[in-house]
N, C-alpha and C positions, 0 to 999 in steps of 0.2 A: 374452741369455747366456743359454750353455749352467747352467751350474750356479748360476745367482741364483739366486732366487725371491721375489715381490715381495706383499704383503696391501695394498688398498685402505679405506678404510672411510670409511663417510660415515653420518650419523643426525642425526635433528631431535631436540632436543633440550626434553624437558617443562616451559611455561610455569609460569610463577610470576606472572608480571603477562600480563590479557589483554592479545593485542594481540602480545604481540612473541615471537617465534619466531622462533628462534635453530638453525642447520647445522650441526653440527662435523665435521670432516674431519682423517682421517690418513693416514699414508700407509708405507713399509716398506720396506726390498727390505735384503739380504742374503745369504749367500753357503751355498747346499747344502751340508750336514753327513753325509757318511756317512761309520759304521763300516764297516771289514769286517778278517779276520783275519789276524797278521801273516802279510807275503807277498802277496798278496791287492793286486788293485789296483784 
């Protein structure tokens, strides 16, 4: 879509217990916001 933007993040979490490897993943998409002067499109 022309007027949307998204981000995707994947990260490894530091382990408190040996041998326990965890990964977190998040993503978000939303409309692009743009501020314009009055009368401008």
